[in-house]
C-alpha positions in Angstrom: -42.9 15.2 -20.5 -42.0 15.2 -16.5 -42.2 11.2 -16.9 -40.4 11.0 -19.6 -37.7 13.8 -17.4 -37.9 11.5 -14.4 -37.5 8.0 -16.6 -34.5 10.1 -18.5 -33.3 11.0 -15.0 -33.6 7.4 -13.4 -31.8 5.7 -16.4 -28.6 8.1 -15.8 -28.7 7.2 -12.2 -28.5 3.3 -13.2 -25.6 3.8 -15.3 -23.6 6.1 -13.3 -24.4 4.9 -9.3 -25.5 1.7 -9.7 -22.3 -0.9 -10.7 -24.4 -4.1 -10.2 -25.9 -3.5 -14.1 -23.7 -4.2 -17.2 -24.4 -0.4 -18.0 -23.0 0.6 -14.7 -20.1 -1.9 -14.8 -19.0 -0.5 -18.3 -19.4 3.1 -17.3 -17.1 2.7 -14.3 -14.4 0.6 -16.1 -14.6 3.2 -18.8 -14.5 6.0 -16.1 -11.2 4.8 -14.4 -9.6 4.3 -17.6 -9.9 7.8 -18.2 -8.8 8.6 -14.7 -5.6 6.7 -15.4 -4.9 8.0 -18.8 -5.4 11.5 -17.3 -3.2 10.6 -14.1 -0.6 8.9 -17.1 -0.7 12.6 -19.3 -0.1 14.7 -16.3 3.1 12.3 -15.6 4.4 12.6 -18.9 3.7 16.4 -18.9 6.0 16.9 -15.9 9.0 14.9 -17.8 11.0 17.6 -19.8 12.2 15.7 -23.2 8.1 14.7 -23.6 6.7 18.0 -22.5 9.0 19.9 -25.2 7.8 17.4 -28.1 4.2 16.7 -26.9 3.3 19.2 -24.4 0.6 21.1 -26.2 -1.2 17.2 -27.2 -0.9 16.0 -23.7 -2.1 19.5 -22.2 -5.2 19.5 -24.8 -5.7 15.7 -24.0 -6.0 16.5 -20.0 -8.7 19.6 -20.6 -10.4 17.4 -23.4 -10.9 14.7 -20.3 -11.4 17.6 -17.9 -14.2 18.6 -19.6 -15.8 14.9 -19.9 -15.3 14.5 -16.1 -17.3 18.1 -16.1 -19.8 16.5 -17.7 -20.1 13.9 -15.5 -19.9 15.3 -12.5 -22.7 17.6 -13.4 -25.0 14.7 -14.5 -24.3 12.8 -11.0 -25.9 15.9 -9.3 -28.3 15.5 -11.6 -29.6 12.6 -11.1 -28.7 11.9 -7.6 -31.8 11.3 -5.3 -30.2 13.5 -3.4 -27.8 16.2 -5.0 -26.5 17.8 -1.6 -25.5 14.7 -0.1 -23.5 14.0 -2.6 -22.2 17.1 -3.3 -20.5 16.7 0.2 -19.6 13.2 0.5 -16.3 11.7 -0.1 -16.6 10.8 -3.6 -18.5 13.7 -4.3 -15.7 16.2 -2.9 -13.7 14.1 -5.1 -14.7 14.5 -7.9 -15.0 18.0 -7.6 -11.5 18.5 -7.1 -10.3 15.9 -9.7 -12.3 19.0 -12.2 -10.8 22.1 -10.4 -7.1 22.0 -11.0 -8.0 21.4 -14.8 -10.1 24.8 -15.1 -7.5 26.6 -13.0 -4.8 25.4 -14.6 -6.0 27.9 -17.9 -5.1 30.7 -15.9 -1.9 29.4 -14.0 -0.4 26.9 -16.0 1.4 25.3 -13.0 -1.6 24.1 -11.1 -2.7 21.2 -14.0 0.1 19.1 -12.1 -2.7 18.6 -9.4 -4.9 16.6 -11.1 -3.2 13.5 -10.3 -5.3 14.2 -7.5 -7.8 12.1 -9.8 -6.2 8.9 -9.1 -8.1 9.1 -5.6 -11.3 8.1 -7.9 -10.3 5.3 -8.6 -11.4 3.8 -5.3 -14.7 3.2 -7.0 -13.2 0.4 -8.4 -13.8 -1.4 -4.7 -17.4 -1.4 -6.0 -16.7 -2.0 -9.2 -14.7 -5.6 -8.5 -17.3 -6.4 -5.5 -14.2 -5.9 -3.4 -16.1 -4.1 -0.6 -16.6 -7.4 1.8 -12.3 -6.8 2.3 -13.4 -3.4 3.6 -14.4 -5.5 7.1 -10.4 -6.4 7.1 -10.1 -2.9 7.2 -11.8 -2.0 9.6 -10.4 -4.4 12.2 -7.1 -3.0 11.7 -8.4 0.8 12.1 -9.8 -0.5 15.4 -6.4 -2.4 16.1 -4.6 1.4 15.3 -7.5 3.0 17.5 -6.7 0.3 20.5 -3.1 1.0 20.4 -3.1 4.7 19.9 -1.9 5.5 23.0 0.9 3.1 23.5 2.2 4.2 19.9 2.0 8.3 21.7 4.2 7.0 24.6 6.3 4.9 21.7 6.9 7.7 19.8 7.9 10.5 22.9 10.1 7.7 23.9 11.7 7.8 20.5 11.7 11.9 20.7 13.3 11.8 23.5 16.3 9.8 22.4 16.9 11.2 19.6 16.5 14.9 21.1 19.3 13.5 23.7 21.7 11.6 20.9 21.4 14.9 18.4 22.3 17.0 22.0 25.6 15.0 22.6 26.5 14.3 18.7 26.7 18.2 18.7 28.8 18.6 21.5 31.0 15.6 20.3 31.3 16.7 16.7 32.5 19.9 15.2 30.9 22.2 12.3 33.4 20.7 10.3 31.4 17.5 10.3 28.5 18.9 9.8 26.7 19.3 12.7 26.1 23.2 12.7 23.0 23.3 15.0 21.1 20.7 17.5 18.1 20.7 15.0 21.1 19.8 12.4 22.1 16.7 14.7 18.4 15.8 15.8 18.1 15.9 12.0 21.2 13.2 11.8 19.8 11.4 14.5 16.6 10.7 13.1 18.1 9.5 9.8 20.2 7.2 11.4 17.8 5.4 14.0 15.4 4.8 11.1 18.4 3.0 9.2 17.7 5.9 6.3 21.1 6.9 6.3 21.2 10.1 3.6 25.5 10.6 3.9 25.4 14.0 3.9 26.4 14.1 7.6 28.6 11.6 9.1 30.6 12.2 12.3 34.5 11.9 12.3 35.7 11.1 16.1 35.6 8.3 17.2 33.6 8.7 20.4 30.8 10.1 18.1 31.6 6.9 15.6 30.4 4.8 18.6 27.5 7.2 19.8 25.9 6.5 16.1 27.1 2.8 16.6 24.6 2.3 19.6 22.1 4.6 18.2 22.3 2.4 14.4 21.7 -0.4 17.0 18.7 0.7 19.3 17.0 1.7 15.9 17.2 -1.7 14.5 15.4 -2.5 17.7 13.1 0.3 17.8 11.6 -0.2 14.3 9.7 -3.5 15.7 7.9 -1.8 18.6 5.1 -0.2 16.4 4.5 -3.9 14.8 5.0 -5.8 17.8 2.2 -3.0 18.9 -0.3 -2.9 15.8 -0.2 -6.9 15.9 -1.0 -7.3 19.4 -3.9 -5.0 19.2 -4.9 -6.9 16.1 -4.8 -10.4 17.8 -7.6 -9.0 20.1 -9.5 -7.6 17.9 -13.0 -9.1 17.9 -14.1 -11.6 15.1 -17.8 -10.6 14.4 -19.8 -10.5 11.6 -20.7 -7.5 9.1 -23.6 -6.8 10.9 -21.0 -6.4 14.4 -22.5 -9.5 16.2 -20.1 -12.4 17.7 -20.0 -15.3 14.9 -20.1 -17.4 18.4 -22.8 -16.3 20.5 -24.3 -14.0 18.3 -23.9 -11.0 21.1 -23.6 -7.6 19.9 -20.1 -6.4 20.4 -18.7 -3.3 20.7 -15.2 -1.6 20.3 -14.6 -2.8 23.9 -15.4 -6.6 23.7 -12.8 -9.2 21.9 -13.5 -13.0 21.1 -11.1 -15.2 22.8 
């Protein structure tokens, strides 16, 4: 009996965790389909017209999928070689968060919209489609961001200083009738203007204010390219290494501070 249980557990493990096998790929693709279907149901339920006509069906379908995901989560815990390790892993936490809002919505109906967190489970598609090799490129990008963090911090502090100064000046130049009712409100306008978003809810009316706004817009266009240049420069300096972290030229082990010229 114990032998049969072990064999059953092993079969479940292969289907659920091993995407290299045909049953595993089919299971993962079916899982991704239900994840996307679940998110689509929640999104449709947020549309007032659709909710009025199909709300019960959509919520019923969502609860059914929640039950299926619960069974899948329990099977993962049952078949995992180290259940605790899976439960506290990234995917384990995401799998748990994917089912909790569904049950919480029974007592608090509005919470079922939080089930859109299930879209995170689609990250399993990297495993299904054999895209793990591209994670090395992601590591290079992360390394470039890590190396440029001090430069970006200085840049952000400079931008913050500029918007505070310009916002304060605009508060002094413009009147409350123009919408600049406080310095924080003026700083908000400076941020919106510098980032070229331009909501238009606040706009200077005086000639001096418009001149200052024009100067800030020009500065904003130049500032936008700075973070890109910083990160790109660091990416050019990033080491080109094999997946095992060794230099492809000399075979030397690379650390975070070493680069390949």
